[in-house]
C-alpha positions as CSV (number, residue, x, y, z in Angstrom):
1,M,-119.9,-20.4,-21.8
2,S,-119.8,-16.8,-22.9
3,E,-117.7,-15.6,-25.9
4,R,-115.7,-13.4,-23.6
5,T,-113.0,-14.9,-21.4
6,A,-114.6,-15.0,-18.0
7,V,-112.4,-13.8,-15.1
8,V,-114.1,-16.2,-12.8
9,S,-115.8,-19.5,-13.7
10,A,-117.5,-21.7,-11.1
11,L,-118.3,-25.1,-12.4
12,S,-120.7,-27.4,-10.5
13,L,-119.6,-26.2,-7.1
14,T,-120.9,-28.3,-4.2
15,K,-120.3,-28.0,-0.5
16,E,-121.8,-29.9,2.4
17,F,-121.5,-29.3,6.2
18,V,-122.1,-31.9,8.9
19,R,-124.2,-30.7,11.9
20,G,-124.5,-33.5,14.3
21,S,-126.2,-36.3,12.4
22,E,-127.4,-34.0,9.7
23,R,-125.7,-33.3,6.4
24,V,-126.5,-29.8,5.1
25,H,-126.2,-29.1,1.4
26,A,-125.0,-25.5,1.6
27,V,-124.1,-25.2,-2.1
28,E,-125.2,-27.7,-4.7
29,D,-124.2,-27.8,-8.4
30,V,-123.6,-24.0,-8.7
31,T,-122.3,-22.9,-12.1
32,F,-121.8,-19.3,-13.3
33,E,-119.3,-17.0,-14.9
34,L,-118.2,-13.5,-13.9
35,N,-117.0,-11.5,-16.9
36,P,-114.7,-8.5,-17.1
37,G,-116.3,-5.3,-15.7
38,E,-119.5,-7.1,-14.8
39,L,-121.6,-6.5,-11.7
40,I,-123.6,-9.5,-10.6
41,A,-126.0,-9.6,-7.6
42,L,-126.1,-12.9,-5.8
43,L,-129.6,-12.8,-4.2
44,G,-131.5,-15.1,-1.8
45,P,-132.7,-15.4,1.7
46,S,-130.5,-16.1,4.7
47,G,-129.2,-19.7,4.5
48,S,-129.6,-20.0,0.8
49,G,-125.8,-20.4,0.2
50,K,-124.7,-16.9,-0.9
51,T,-122.0,-16.5,1.7
52,T,-120.7,-20.1,1.2
53,V,-120.3,-19.3,-2.5
54,L,-118.2,-16.3,-1.7
55,N,-116.2,-18.3,0.8
56,L,-115.5,-21.0,-1.8
57,L,-114.3,-18.4,-4.3
58,A,-112.1,-16.7,-1.6
59,G,-110.5,-20.0,-0.6
60,W,-111.9,-19.8,2.9
61,E,-113.8,-23.1,2.3
62,E,-112.9,-26.0,0.0
63,P,-115.6,-27.4,-2.3
64,D,-116.5,-31.0,-2.0
65,D,-116.9,-31.1,-5.7
66,G,-116.7,-28.8,-8.7
67,R,-114.0,-26.6,-10.2
68,L,-113.0,-22.9,-10.0
69,L,-111.2,-21.2,-12.8
70,W,-109.4,-17.9,-12.9
71,E,-109.2,-16.7,-16.6
72,G,-109.6,-20.3,-17.6
73,S,-106.9,-21.7,-15.3
74,E,-108.0,-24.0,-12.6
75,R,-107.4,-23.0,-8.9
76,V,-107.1,-25.9,-6.4
77,R,-108.1,-23.8,-3.4
78,G,-110.3,-21.0,-4.6
79,F,-108.5,-17.8,-5.3
80,A,-106.5,-17.6,-2.0
81,G,-103.1,-16.2,-2.5
82,L,-104.0,-13.7,-5.3
83,G,-102.7,-10.2,-4.8
84,W,-104.8,-7.2,-3.6
85,D,-104.7,-5.9,-7.2
86,E,-106.3,-9.2,-8.4
87,L,-108.8,-10.1,-5.7
88,A,-110.4,-7.9,-3.0
89,L,-112.8,-9.1,-0.3
90,L,-115.5,-7.3,1.7
91,P,-116.7,-9.6,4.4
92,Q,-119.7,-8.9,6.7
93,T,-117.3,-8.6,9.6
94,H,-115.5,-5.6,7.8
95,G,-112.0,-6.5,9.3
96,L,-110.9,-3.0,10.1
97,L,-107.8,-2.7,12.4
98,N,-108.8,-0.8,15.5
99,E,-105.4,0.8,16.0
100,L,-105.4,2.4,12.6
101,S,-107.3,5.4,11.4
102,V,-109.8,5.2,8.6
103,R,-107.3,6.5,6.1
104,E,-104.7,4.1,7.3
105,N,-107.1,1.2,7.1
106,V,-108.0,2.2,3.5
107,S,-104.3,2.4,2.7
108,L,-103.6,-1.1,4.1
109,P,-103.3,-2.9,0.8
110,N,-100.4,-0.5,0.0
111,R,-98.6,-1.6,3.2
112,L,-99.2,-5.3,2.9
113,G,-98.8,-5.9,-0.8
114,S,-96.8,-4.8,-3.8
115,L,-99.3,-2.1,-4.8
116,S,-98.3,1.5,-5.1
117,I,-101.4,3.5,-4.3
118,E,-101.0,7.2,-4.5
119,D,-102.4,9.4,-1.7
120,E,-104.7,11.1,-4.3
121,R,-106.4,7.7,-5.0
122,V,-107.0,7.2,-1.2
123,T,-108.4,10.7,-0.9
124,Q,-110.6,10.1,-4.0
125,I,-112.2,6.8,-2.7
126,L,-112.7,8.3,0.8
127,D,-114.6,11.2,-0.8
128,E,-116.7,8.9,-3.0
129,L,-117.9,7.0,0.0
130,G,-118.5,10.0,2.2
131,L,-115.6,9.4,4.6
132,S,-113.3,12.4,4.0
133,Q,-114.3,14.2,7.2
134,L,-113.7,10.9,9.2
135,A,-110.3,10.0,7.7
136,D,-108.4,10.6,10.9
137,R,-110.8,8.8,13.2
138,L,-110.4,5.3,14.6
139,P,-113.0,2.7,13.6
140,H,-114.6,2.7,17.1
141,E,-115.2,6.5,16.6
142,I,-117.4,6.1,13.6
143,S,-120.8,4.4,13.0
144,L,-121.2,0.8,11.8
145,G,-122.4,2.0,8.4
146,E,-119.3,4.2,8.1
147,Q,-117.1,1.3,9.1
148,Q,-118.7,-0.8,6.4
149,R,-118.0,1.9,3.8
150,A,-114.4,2.2,5.0
151,A,-114.0,-1.5,4.5
152,L,-115.4,-1.1,1.0
153,A,-113.0,1.8,0.3
154,R,-110.1,-0.5,1.3
155,A,-111.4,-3.2,-1.0
156,L,-111.7,-0.8,-4.0
157,V,-108.7,1.5,-3.5
158,G,-106.3,-0.8,-5.4
159,S,-108.7,-1.2,-8.4
160,P,-108.8,-5.0,-8.1
161,R,-109.7,-7.3,-11.0
162,V,-112.4,-9.0,-8.9
163,L,-114.3,-7.9,-5.8
164,L,-116.3,-10.3,-3.7
165,A,-118.7,-8.4,-1.4
166,D,-120.9,-9.9,1.3
167,E,-123.9,-7.6,2.1
168,P,-122.1,-4.4,1.4
169,S,-125.2,-2.3,2.1
170,G,-126.3,-4.2,5.2
171,H,-125.6,-1.3,7.6
172,Q,-126.4,1.6,5.3
173,D,-129.3,4.0,5.5
174,A,-131.6,5.0,2.6
175,V,-129.1,7.5,1.4
176,W,-126.0,5.4,1.4
177,A,-127.3,2.1,0.3
178,P,-127.6,3.3,-3.3
179,G,-124.3,5.2,-2.8
180,V,-122.6,1.9,-2.1
181,F,-124.0,0.3,-5.2
182,K,-123.1,3.3,-7.2
183,A,-119.5,3.0,-6.1
184,L,-119.5,-0.6,-7.1
185,R,-121.0,0.3,-10.5
186,H,-118.3,2.9,-10.9
187,A,-115.6,0.4,-10.1
188,C,-117.0,-2.0,-12.7
189,Q,-116.9,0.8,-15.3
190,K,-113.2,1.1,-14.7
191,G,-112.7,-2.7,-15.1
192,T,-113.3,-4.4,-11.8
193,S,-115.6,-7.4,-11.8
194,C,-118.0,-7.5,-8.8
195,L,-119.9,-10.4,-7.3
196,V,-122.2,-9.0,-4.6
197,A,-124.2,-11.1,-2.1
198,T,-127.1,-9.0,-0.9
199,H,-130.7,-8.9,0.4
200,N,-131.2,-5.4,-0.8
201,E,-133.3,-5.2,-4.0
202,E,-132.1,-1.7,-4.6
203,V,-129.0,-3.4,-6.2
204,L,-131.3,-4.3,-9.2
205,N,-130.9,-0.7,-10.3
206,F,-127.2,-1.1,-10.8
207,V,-126.3,-4.7,-11.7
208,D,-125.8,-6.4,-15.1
209,R,-127.2,-9.8,-14.0
210,I,-128.8,-11.5,-11.1
211,L,-128.2,-15.0,-9.7
212,E,-130.8,-15.9,-7.2
213,M,-130.2,-18.8,-4.8
214,R,-132.6,-21.1,-2.9
215,D,-131.5,-24.1,-0.8
216,G,-128.0,-24.0,-2.1
217,R,-128.9,-23.9,-5.8
218,I,-129.2,-21.1,-8.4
219,V,-132.9,-21.0,-9.3
220,V,-133.0,-17.7,-11.3
221,T,-130.4,-16.2,-13.6
222,G,-130.6,-13.3,-16.0
223,D,-131.3,-9.6,-16.6
224,P,-132.5,-7.8,-13.5
225,R,-135.1,-5.8,-15.5
226,P,-138.1,-7.0,-17.5
227,G,-139.0,-5.5,-20.9
228,D,-140.2,-2.2,-19.5
229,G,-136.8,-1.5,-18.0
230,S,-138.0,-1.4,-14.4
231,P,-136.2,-3.6,-11.7
232,S,-137.9,-6.9,-11.0
233,L,-137.4,-10.2,-9.4
234,A,-140.1,-11.9,-11.5
235,R,-139.7,-15.6,-12.0
236,P,-139.5,-17.0,-15.5
């Protein structure tokens, strides 16, 4: 365990799914900590268990075994029920409301929770993610990549303690993929802790640590850069 008090601790998480007569070990004995202001990349191929780990933390799935702690206190069902200022989620489906403009979607945590988000903050996050000129449009009037950035803006606008993001650059071009990771890095510098599931190795330029998964297990953990300072996924 680290000397700092981790915001999130996952201890021996295990999750199985039954598909017909087959039992699939989606997550097996996964243990890690997410510290204050830390940006961790959860890497691995499709089917390796990344999304299941995020779902267990979010409370969308229940572990078959293992424990989840929030600042040292055990949570029975993930982190479901925490406020927008504590936990924010960026799912692959984005979850934008079609009847609301981009600005209204980004401001949604202000409407649904007890947060008091100033208009200036909404404008700031829209600008950071290249959405200022699109603020009055509806989700179907912007591209899929822009929708994804709007969902990220909504997740970050309340400066949450923890952000769980699933493939946040999945619909971004070569310009905006690093822009998304830069926004996440900026949020961490201001105190948010981010766990990001991604295939995009560009994330290695921005993260503090990597956790790489294979077949439901963490097989690599550590610094994203070797001794020469360049990004790498070299195995130990």
